[in-house]
C-alpha positions as CSV (number, residue, x, y, z in Angstrom):
1,M,-200.1,60.3,-181.0
2,I,-199.7,64.2,-180.9
3,P,-198.1,65.2,-177.5
4,K,-199.5,67.8,-175.2
5,F,-198.1,71.2,-175.0
6,Q,-196.4,70.5,-171.6
7,E,-194.8,67.6,-173.3
8,L,-192.9,69.7,-175.9
9,P,-189.5,70.9,-174.9
10,N,-189.5,74.6,-174.6
11,G,-193.0,74.8,-176.4
12,D,-191.3,73.5,-179.6
13,A,-193.0,71.2,-181.9
14,K,-190.0,70.1,-183.7
15,G,-190.3,66.8,-185.4
16,V,-194.0,66.2,-184.1
17,F,-195.1,65.9,-187.8
18,G,-191.9,64.7,-189.1
19,A,-188.4,65.9,-189.3
20,D,-189.0,67.4,-192.9
21,D,-192.5,68.7,-192.3
22,V,-193.2,71.9,-193.8
23,L,-197.0,72.1,-193.1
24,G,-197.1,72.4,-189.3
25,S,-200.6,72.0,-187.8
26,L,-202.2,71.9,-191.2
27,N,-201.4,68.3,-190.9
28,R,-204.4,68.2,-188.5
29,Q,-206.7,68.9,-191.5
30,T,-207.0,65.1,-192.2
31,P,-209.4,63.8,-194.7
32,E,-211.6,62.7,-191.9
33,A,-211.8,66.4,-190.4
34,I,-212.5,67.8,-193.6
35,V,-215.3,65.4,-194.4
36,A,-216.6,66.2,-190.9
37,A,-216.2,69.9,-191.5
38,A,-218.3,69.7,-194.7
39,Q,-221.4,68.7,-192.6
40,Q,-221.4,72.3,-191.4
41,V,-222.9,73.5,-194.8
42,R,-226.7,73.3,-194.1
43,S,-228.1,76.5,-195.5
44,G,-225.9,77.4,-198.3
45,A,-225.0,80.9,-196.9
46,M,-221.5,82.0,-198.1
47,F,-219.2,84.6,-196.6
48,S,-216.1,86.2,-198.0
49,L,-213.7,86.8,-195.3
50,N,-211.3,89.0,-197.3
51,G,-211.1,92.7,-197.3
52,P,-210.4,94.8,-200.5
53,L,-206.8,94.6,-201.7
54,D,-206.6,98.4,-201.4
55,W,-207.5,98.1,-197.7
56,P,-206.5,99.3,-195.0
57,D,-206.7,102.8,-196.3
58,P,-204.0,104.3,-195.7
59,P,-201.9,101.2,-195.7
60,L,-200.4,100.2,-192.4
61,F,-196.8,99.8,-191.7
62,A,-194.5,101.5,-194.4
63,R,-196.4,100.0,-197.3
64,E,-197.5,102.1,-200.3
65,P,-200.9,102.2,-201.7
66,I,-201.8,99.8,-204.5
67,R,-201.8,101.0,-208.0
68,H,-204.2,99.2,-210.2
69,T,-204.1,99.7,-214.0
70,V,-206.5,98.3,-216.6
71,Y,-205.4,98.4,-220.2
72,R,-206.4,97.2,-223.6
73,T,-204.3,94.5,-225.2
74,P,-203.4,94.3,-228.8
75,M,-206.3,91.9,-229.3
76,G,-208.7,94.3,-227.9
77,N,-209.5,92.7,-224.6
78,L,-208.9,94.3,-221.2
79,D,-206.3,93.1,-218.8
80,D,-204.9,94.4,-215.5
81,Y,-201.7,94.7,-213.8
82,V,-200.8,95.9,-210.3
83,D,-197.9,97.9,-208.7
84,S,-197.1,98.3,-205.0
85,F,-199.1,95.1,-204.2
86,Y,-198.2,93.8,-200.7
87,P,-199.7,90.2,-200.2
88,Q,-199.6,90.8,-196.5
89,S,-201.2,94.2,-196.6
90,S,-205.0,93.3,-196.4
91,S,-206.6,90.0,-195.3
92,Q,-203.7,87.6,-195.3
93,W,-201.9,84.5,-194.0
94,D,-198.5,84.8,-192.3
95,G,-196.4,82.0,-193.7
96,F,-193.4,80.2,-191.9
97,L,-190.9,82.7,-193.4
98,H,-192.7,85.6,-192.0
99,I,-190.9,85.8,-188.7
100,A,-188.0,83.9,-187.1
101,D,-187.2,82.9,-183.4
102,P,-183.9,84.2,-182.1
103,E,-183.4,80.7,-180.3
104,I,-184.5,78.2,-182.9
105,G,-184.9,79.9,-186.2
106,R,-187.7,78.9,-188.4
107,Y,-190.5,76.3,-187.9
108,N,-189.3,72.8,-187.4
109,H,-185.6,74.2,-187.4
110,L,-185.7,74.1,-191.2
111,A,-183.8,76.2,-193.8
112,D,-185.6,79.2,-195.4
113,E,-185.7,77.7,-198.7
114,R,-187.8,74.8,-197.4
115,L,-190.6,77.0,-195.9
116,G,-192.2,79.1,-198.7
117,I,-196.0,79.5,-198.9
118,E,-196.0,77.1,-202.0
119,S,-196.1,74.2,-199.6
120,W,-199.4,75.5,-198.2
121,A,-200.8,76.4,-201.7
122,S,-200.2,73.2,-203.3
123,R,-202.6,71.4,-200.9
124,G,-205.0,74.3,-199.9
125,I,-206.5,75.0,-196.5
126,A,-209.7,73.6,-195.5
127,G,-211.6,72.7,-192.3
128,R,-214.3,73.4,-189.7
129,A,-214.2,77.0,-188.7
130,V,-215.1,78.1,-185.2
131,L,-215.8,81.7,-184.6
132,L,-215.1,83.1,-181.2
133,D,-216.7,86.5,-181.2
134,V,-214.9,87.9,-178.2
135,E,-216.2,91.6,-178.9
136,R,-220.0,90.4,-178.8
137,W,-219.2,88.3,-175.7
138,C,-217.5,91.2,-173.9
139,A,-220.4,93.4,-174.9
140,E,-223.0,91.1,-173.4
141,R,-221.1,91.4,-170.2
142,G,-220.9,95.4,-170.3
143,E,-217.4,95.6,-171.5
144,R,-216.6,97.6,-174.6
145,L,-213.7,96.3,-176.4
146,E,-212.1,99.3,-178.0
147,W,-210.6,98.7,-181.5
148,N,-207.6,101.0,-180.8
149,A,-206.8,100.1,-177.2
150,H,-204.4,97.3,-175.9
151,R,-206.4,94.6,-174.5
152,P,-205.0,90.9,-174.1
153,I,-207.5,88.1,-174.4
154,T,-206.6,85.3,-172.1
155,A,-206.8,81.6,-172.7
156,N,-209.6,81.3,-170.0
157,E,-211.6,84.0,-172.0
158,L,-211.2,82.1,-175.1
159,D,-212.5,79.0,-173.5
160,E,-215.5,80.9,-171.9
161,V,-216.4,82.4,-175.4
162,R,-216.2,78.9,-176.7
163,V,-218.7,77.6,-174.0
164,W,-220.9,80.5,-174.6
165,A,-221.0,79.6,-178.2
166,G,-221.8,76.0,-177.5
167,V,-218.9,74.7,-179.5
168,E,-216.9,71.5,-178.5
169,P,-213.2,71.5,-179.9
170,L,-212.3,69.1,-182.5
171,P,-208.8,68.4,-183.9
172,G,-208.2,70.3,-187.2
173,D,-210.5,73.3,-186.3
174,I,-209.6,76.7,-187.9
175,L,-210.1,79.3,-185.1
176,L,-211.5,82.5,-186.1
177,V,-211.2,85.3,-183.4
178,R,-213.4,88.5,-183.8
179,T,-212.1,91.5,-181.6
180,G,-214.2,94.3,-183.5
181,W,-211.1,95.8,-185.0
182,V,-212.4,96.0,-188.5
183,T,-215.8,97.3,-187.2
184,G,-214.0,100.1,-185.3
185,Y,-211.6,101.0,-188.1
186,Q,-214.3,101.2,-190.6
187,S,-216.3,103.5,-188.6
188,A,-213.3,105.7,-187.6
189,S,-212.6,109.1,-188.9
190,P,-209.9,109.7,-191.6
191,E,-207.7,111.2,-188.9
192,A,-208.0,108.2,-186.6
193,R,-207.2,105.7,-189.5
194,V,-203.9,107.9,-190.3
195,A,-203.2,107.7,-186.4
196,A,-203.4,104.0,-186.5
197,K,-200.5,103.8,-189.0
198,S,-198.2,104.8,-186.1
199,R,-200.1,103.9,-183.0
200,M,-201.4,100.4,-183.7
201,D,-202.7,99.6,-180.2
202,S,-205.4,96.9,-180.4
203,P,-207.2,94.0,-178.6
204,G,-206.0,90.6,-179.5
205,L,-204.8,87.2,-178.1
206,G,-202.3,87.4,-175.1
207,A,-198.8,86.4,-175.8
208,D,-198.4,84.2,-172.8
209,E,-197.5,80.4,-172.7
210,D,-201.3,79.7,-171.6
211,V,-202.7,80.9,-174.9
212,A,-200.2,78.8,-176.8
213,E,-200.9,75.7,-174.7
214,Y,-204.7,76.4,-175.2
215,L,-204.5,76.5,-179.0
216,W,-202.1,73.4,-179.2
217,D,-204.1,71.2,-176.9
218,W,-207.4,72.3,-178.7
219,G,-205.7,70.9,-181.9
220,V,-206.3,74.0,-184.0
221,S,-205.0,73.7,-187.5
222,A,-204.8,77.6,-187.9
223,V,-205.8,80.8,-186.3
224,A,-207.1,83.9,-187.9
225,S,-208.5,87.1,-186.6
226,D,-209.9,90.5,-187.5
227,N,-207.1,92.7,-186.0
228,I,-203.5,93.6,-187.3
229,A,-201.6,90.9,-185.6
230,V,-203.8,88.1,-184.0
231,E,-202.1,89.1,-180.7
232,A,-202.5,92.4,-178.9
233,I,-200.6,95.4,-179.7
234,P,-198.2,96.6,-178.5
235,L,-196.5,93.3,-178.7
236,A,-195.1,91.4,-175.6
237,P,-191.4,90.8,-175.7
238,H,-192.0,87.2,-176.4
239,T,-194.6,87.4,-179.0
240,L,-197.4,84.9,-179.7
241,H,-196.0,84.8,-183.4
242,R,-192.9,83.1,-182.0
243,R,-194.8,80.8,-179.6
244,V,-197.4,79.9,-182.2
245,L,-196.2,80.4,-185.7
246,V,-192.7,79.4,-185.4
247,R,-192.4,77.0,-182.4
248,L,-195.7,75.2,-182.9
249,G,-196.2,75.6,-186.7
250,I,-199.7,77.1,-186.5
251,P,-200.4,79.5,-189.3
252,L,-201.8,82.9,-188.4
253,G,-204.2,85.0,-190.5
254,E,-204.7,88.7,-190.0
255,L,-207.1,91.5,-190.7
256,W,-209.9,89.0,-192.0
257,W,-213.4,90.3,-192.4
258,L,-215.6,88.4,-189.9
259,D,-218.4,90.9,-189.2
260,E,-221.0,89.5,-191.7
261,L,-220.3,86.0,-190.6
262,A,-220.6,86.9,-186.9
263,A,-223.7,88.7,-187.4
264,H,-225.3,85.6,-189.3
265,S,-223.9,83.2,-186.5
266,A,-225.4,85.5,-183.7
267,Q,-228.8,85.3,-185.6
268,D,-228.8,81.6,-186.1
269,G,-226.9,80.6,-183.0
270,R,-224.3,78.4,-185.0
271,W,-220.7,79.5,-184.7
272,T,-219.2,77.0,-187.0
273,S,-218.8,76.8,-190.7
274,L,-216.7,75.2,-193.5
275,L,-213.8,77.3,-194.3
276,V,-211.7,77.0,-197.5
277,S,-208.8,78.9,-198.4
278,A,-206.3,79.0,-201.4
279,P,-203.0,80.6,-200.6
280,W,-201.2,82.1,-203.6
281,H,-198.8,79.8,-205.3
282,L,-195.5,81.8,-205.3
283,A,-192.3,79.9,-204.4
284,G,-190.5,81.5,-201.5
285,S,-193.2,83.7,-200.4
286,S,-193.5,84.6,-196.7
287,G,-197.2,85.2,-196.8
288,S,-200.3,85.3,-198.9
289,P,-203.7,87.0,-199.4
290,A,-206.3,85.0,-197.3
291,N,-208.5,83.9,-200.3
292,A,-210.9,82.6,-197.6
293,I,-214.6,81.6,-197.9
294,A,-216.8,80.4,-195.1
295,L,-219.9,78.2,-196.0
296,K,-222.7,77.5,-193.5
């Protein structure tokens, strides 16, 4: 029996899935949960949730632009290589090596060499995706969720959006949160995009304990959003990354392209899908491109 959040000492899931566990809440993606998730595929509609590898443009943080070269081999065929490729630059997963907690270190209190992304890659990620379109929900209530303004989303608001979407929580769900960041960024001027490199204010999940409790007690196996950090920026002193990624072992995905899936869901009224993702298999990596597809 998985304990409730309030039963976890200091919100730390150490040992919940085993003393040597390296998968965290991905353990909730049981065979039964995946079989049930496959029932979400009814129309055959398919949605890539991945931005271009050379996006955002210009790159965020201190990253350099990707350099892609196509060359002809001695055999006469074309091949490619890439320089300045940052796997967490575009749509991506934060792995368990991405960040540490100053009190407990890494997820499950394990050493760094145990927590590379290869553990996720060797099994893959799959489950029922639940899309909570917070931007659309806010718009229907007369609030404009600005893509470049700090706006924490509370646990109560997440649950209100869930009820609005008509979705009942299931263990193993992959939660997708749309804030409208991609929509705003894509329509912004070149000057505004450059400004976003140094002023990254954005809406996102609140970093308080209530949000962590809501995600854990729902039983989500992972959380991904369309914004820079899943959580709102500027970051709170005790970040949601520490609460959720490190202490609870819930993978976080960032900068996912959710607009097309959201538009389709608003049209057919169904906010669930089958989601599959194949993190890249590189030992010791702290993250991975998302490589995620949703099917309805």
